[in-house]
C-alpha positions as CSV (number, residue, x, y, z in Angstrom):
1,M,-48.1,73.8,97.9
2,S,-44.3,73.2,97.8
3,D,-41.4,75.7,97.5
4,S,-39.8,77.3,94.4
5,S,-36.6,74.5,95.6
6,T,-39.5,71.4,94.9
7,A,-40.0,69.9,91.5
8,V,-42.3,67.3,92.9
9,Q,-44.1,66.4,96.0
10,L,-46.4,63.6,97.2
11,S,-48.0,64.0,100.2
12,G,-50.0,60.6,102.1
13,V,-50.6,59.5,98.2
14,R,-52.2,56.0,97.6
15,L,-52.3,54.7,94.0
16,D,-54.7,52.0,93.3
17,R,-55.1,49.5,90.0
18,G,-58.3,48.8,89.8
19,A,-58.9,47.3,92.8
20,R,-55.5,46.9,94.2
21,T,-53.6,48.8,95.8
22,I,-50.5,49.4,94.3
23,L,-48.5,51.9,96.5
24,R,-49.5,53.6,99.9
25,D,-48.8,56.2,102.1
26,I,-46.3,57.6,99.7
27,D,-44.1,60.7,100.9
28,L,-41.6,62.7,98.4
29,V,-39.8,65.0,98.0
30,V,-37.7,65.5,94.9
31,P,-35.6,69.0,94.5
32,R,-35.6,71.2,92.0
33,G,-32.2,70.8,89.8
34,S,-31.2,67.3,91.5
35,V,-31.1,63.6,89.9
36,T,-33.4,61.3,91.7
37,A,-33.2,57.4,91.7
38,V,-36.5,55.5,92.2
39,L,-35.1,52.3,92.8
40,G,-37.0,49.1,93.6
41,P,-37.3,45.3,92.2
42,S,-39.4,44.3,89.0
43,G,-43.3,44.3,90.2
44,C,-42.4,47.1,93.1
45,G,-44.7,50.2,91.7
46,K,-42.2,52.4,90.1
47,S,-44.0,52.6,86.9
48,T,-47.6,53.1,88.7
49,L,-45.4,56.4,90.5
50,L,-44.7,57.5,87.3
51,S,-47.9,57.6,86.0
52,A,-49.4,59.3,89.0
53,L,-46.4,61.9,88.1
54,T,-47.8,62.6,84.5
55,G,-51.6,62.7,85.4
56,E,-52.3,59.2,83.8
57,L,-53.0,57.8,87.2
58,V,-55.3,59.5,89.5
59,Q,-54.1,59.1,92.8
60,A,-56.9,57.4,95.4
61,A,-55.8,59.2,98.1
62,G,-53.2,62.4,99.0
63,E,-51.8,65.4,97.1
64,V,-49.5,64.8,93.5
65,E,-47.9,67.9,92.8
66,V,-45.3,68.8,90.1
67,L,-43.5,71.7,89.2
68,G,-45.3,74.0,91.9
69,R,-48.9,72.8,91.7
70,P,-51.6,69.8,91.9
71,V,-51.3,67.7,89.0
72,P,-54.6,69.4,87.0
73,R,-57.6,67.0,86.2
74,R,-59.2,68.9,83.6
75,R,-57.7,68.0,79.8
76,H,-56.6,71.0,79.1
77,D,-54.7,71.9,81.8
78,L,-52.8,68.2,81.7
79,L,-51.8,68.5,78.3
80,E,-50.4,71.9,79.4
81,L,-48.2,70.7,82.7
82,R,-46.8,67.3,80.2
83,K,-45.7,69.8,78.0
84,S,-43.5,70.5,81.3
85,I,-42.2,67.3,81.2
86,G,-40.0,65.0,79.4
87,V,-40.6,61.4,79.5
88,L,-37.8,59.0,78.1
89,L,-40.0,55.8,77.4
90,Q,-37.7,52.1,77.9
91,G,-39.3,50.8,74.6
92,N,-37.6,54.6,73.1
93,G,-41.4,54.7,70.9
94,L,-39.5,56.0,68.0
95,L,-42.1,56.1,64.9
96,T,-40.3,53.6,62.2
97,D,-41.7,55.6,59.3
98,L,-40.0,59.0,60.2
99,T,-36.0,59.7,60.6
100,A,-34.6,60.5,64.0
101,A,-34.4,64.3,62.5
102,E,-38.3,63.8,62.1
103,N,-38.9,62.0,65.2
104,V,-36.9,64.5,67.3
105,G,-39.0,67.7,65.7
106,L,-42.7,65.9,65.7
107,P,-43.4,67.3,69.1
108,L,-42.1,70.9,67.8
109,R,-44.5,70.7,65.0
110,T,-47.5,69.5,66.9
111,H,-47.0,71.9,70.1
112,T,-45.1,75.2,68.0
113,K,-45.7,76.9,65.6
114,L,-42.4,78.1,64.3
115,P,-41.2,78.6,61.1
116,A,-39.2,75.5,59.2
117,P,-35.9,76.9,59.3
118,V,-35.8,78.0,62.8
119,L,-37.2,74.0,63.8
120,R,-34.6,72.5,61.6
121,R,-31.9,74.6,63.9
122,L,-33.8,73.4,66.8
123,V,-33.5,69.8,66.2
124,E,-29.9,69.8,64.6
125,M,-29.3,71.6,68.6
126,K,-31.3,68.7,70.4
127,L,-29.3,66.0,68.2
128,H,-26.1,67.5,68.5
129,A,-26.5,67.6,72.2
130,V,-26.8,63.7,72.1
131,G,-24.0,63.3,70.0
132,L,-26.0,62.7,67.0
133,R,-26.1,65.5,64.9
134,A,-25.1,63.2,61.9
135,A,-27.5,60.5,62.3
136,A,-30.6,63.0,61.6
137,D,-31.2,61.2,58.1
138,L,-31.1,57.7,59.7
139,Y,-34.5,55.7,59.8
140,P,-34.8,53.7,63.4
141,R,-34.1,50.6,61.9
142,E,-31.0,51.6,60.6
143,L,-29.5,52.7,64.4
144,S,-28.3,50.8,67.3
145,G,-30.0,50.7,70.7
146,G,-28.0,52.8,72.1
147,M,-28.4,55.3,68.9
148,A,-32.3,54.9,69.4
149,R,-32.0,55.8,73.2
150,R,-30.4,59.1,72.2
151,V,-32.6,60.3,69.4
152,A,-35.8,59.0,72.1
153,L,-33.6,62.0,74.3
154,A,-33.1,64.1,72.2
155,R,-37.3,64.6,71.2
156,A,-37.9,64.4,74.7
157,L,-36.0,67.2,75.3
158,A,-37.1,69.4,72.2
159,L,-40.1,71.3,74.3
160,D,-37.3,72.0,77.0
161,P,-39.3,70.9,79.9
162,P,-37.7,71.3,82.8
163,L,-38.7,68.4,84.5
164,M,-37.2,65.1,82.5
165,I,-38.5,61.4,83.7
166,Y,-36.8,58.3,82.5
167,D,-38.7,55.0,82.7
168,E,-36.0,52.0,82.7
169,P,-33.4,53.9,80.2
170,L,-31.4,51.1,80.2
171,T,-33.5,48.4,79.1
172,G,-31.9,46.6,76.4
173,L,-28.5,48.4,76.4
174,D,-25.1,46.9,76.4
175,P,-22.7,48.7,79.1
176,I,-20.9,51.0,77.2
177,A,-24.5,52.3,75.6
178,S,-25.5,52.4,79.0
179,G,-22.8,54.4,80.4
180,V,-23.1,56.9,77.7
181,I,-26.7,57.6,78.4
182,M,-26.1,57.8,82.1
183,S,-23.1,60.2,81.3
184,L,-25.8,62.0,79.0
185,I,-28.8,62.2,81.7
186,S,-26.0,63.5,84.1
187,R,-24.8,66.3,81.4
188,L,-27.7,67.4,80.1
189,N,-29.0,67.8,83.3
190,D,-26.6,70.2,84.8
191,S,-26.1,72.1,81.9
192,L,-29.6,72.6,81.2
193,G,-30.5,73.1,84.7
194,L,-33.1,70.3,84.6
195,T,-34.9,68.3,87.2
196,S,-34.0,64.4,86.9
197,I,-36.2,61.4,88.3
198,I,-34.6,58.2,87.1
199,V,-36.8,55.0,87.8
200,T,-35.0,52.1,86.7
201,H,-33.6,48.6,88.7
202,H,-30.0,49.3,87.3
203,V,-28.7,49.9,90.9
204,H,-24.7,50.2,90.1
205,E,-25.4,52.0,86.8
206,T,-27.3,55.0,88.1
207,L,-26.0,55.6,91.9
208,P,-22.7,57.4,90.2
209,V,-25.0,60.0,88.8
210,A,-27.5,60.6,91.3
211,D,-27.8,63.1,94.1
212,R,-30.5,61.0,96.0
213,V,-32.0,57.6,96.0
214,V,-35.6,56.5,96.4
215,V,-36.0,52.6,97.4
216,I,-39.8,51.6,96.6
217,A,-40.4,47.7,98.3
218,N,-43.8,45.9,99.2
219,G,-46.1,48.7,98.0
220,G,-44.2,51.5,99.4
221,I,-40.8,53.7,100.3
222,V,-38.5,52.1,102.5
223,F,-35.5,53.8,101.8
224,T,-34.9,58.0,101.0
225,G,-31.2,59.7,101.0
226,T,-28.3,59.9,99.4
227,P,-26.0,57.1,97.5
228,D,-23.5,57.1,100.1
229,Q,-26.3,56.5,102.8
230,L,-27.9,53.9,101.1
231,E,-24.8,51.5,100.5
232,G,-24.5,52.2,104.5
233,T,-27.8,51.1,105.2
234,E,-28.5,48.0,106.9
235,D,-31.9,47.4,106.8
236,P,-32.6,43.9,105.4
237,L,-35.5,45.0,102.7
238,V,-32.7,47.4,100.7
239,R,-29.8,45.2,101.7
240,Q,-31.8,42.3,99.8
241,F,-32.6,44.1,96.8
242,L,-29.1,45.9,96.5
243,K,-27.3,41.9,96.9
244,G,-29.9,40.7,94.6
245,E,-30.5,38.4,97.0
246,P,-33.6,35.7,96.5
247,D,-34.8,34.8,100.0
248,G,-35.6,38.3,102.3
249,P,-38.5,40.5,102.9
250,I,-39.3,41.3,99.5
251,R,-41.6,39.3,98.5
252,F,-41.0,38.1,94.6
253,D,-44.0,35.4,94.4
254,A,-46.4,35.6,91.1
255,E,-49.4,36.1,93.5
256,T,-47.7,39.1,95.4
257,R,-46.6,41.1,92.4
258,T,-48.6,44.0,91.3
259,E,-47.2,45.1,88.1
260,A,-44.7,44.8,85.7
261,A,-42.7,48.1,86.4
C-alpha cells in the first residue's frame, strides 16, 4: 500500500483496450498536495490512464492505488471512491436545461441530504471560488467557453474531493481563458489542499503550474521529473514532443495510433 504522502500509485500496470495493449510497465507515484502534469501526443494513452484511476478500466496487470487503497471493483465501493475524485471533462458535460447553479448543485443533490438553504449556500461558495457567483442563473448556452469550463470546475469541486483530475482542461479555449483556468487550478490546489492531475498536450500553458511532469509516448512513460528537468532533457522522444517535430521516434501514423486521448 502507498503511504500517507502518496495520492496515486501505479506499479507494473498494463492497460488494454480489447485485444490491444495501450500502456505497459507503468510505474507512477503522485504525491499528495502536488500538481502533476501528464503530457503526451494525441493517441498516446493519456485518457486510458485516467480511466484506470477512476475504475472505468480495470488494469490487465499490476496494481492501481488511489487515495491509499487499491481501486475497488465492487460497484458500491467504486462509487464511494469516485465521490473523492473530482473530474473536469474536456467537453464540460454541463446539462443544457439546468442553470449554472443547478449544474453545480447536482452532485450535492444526488449524494447528500443537505437542506435546501445549506445546499444553495454551498453552490454559491463553489461558484464564487471560480469567480462566477454572478452567473448562477445563466444557462450553458449563455456562457462563454471559459465561463462554461469554470462552471464545470465548480461542479467537480462540489463534494470537496481531495483528488482532482483534469482531462484536457484547455481544449477549445483562447489564450486568455486558458490562462484563467490554469491559474484557478493552481490557486484551488493550494487553497483547498488538493492533489491535481492534469492530462493535456498543452505543454507551455501547463508547466508553470506543475510540480511534477510525466510524459507518455509509444505505449509507456518516457519521462518523470520536475518541469526544469523536462526542459533540460536530451531524450529524443521528449524533445520531439516538446518541439512539435513531425519526424522522430514518436510514431504518428494512423496504423500505430492507439486511441484518441
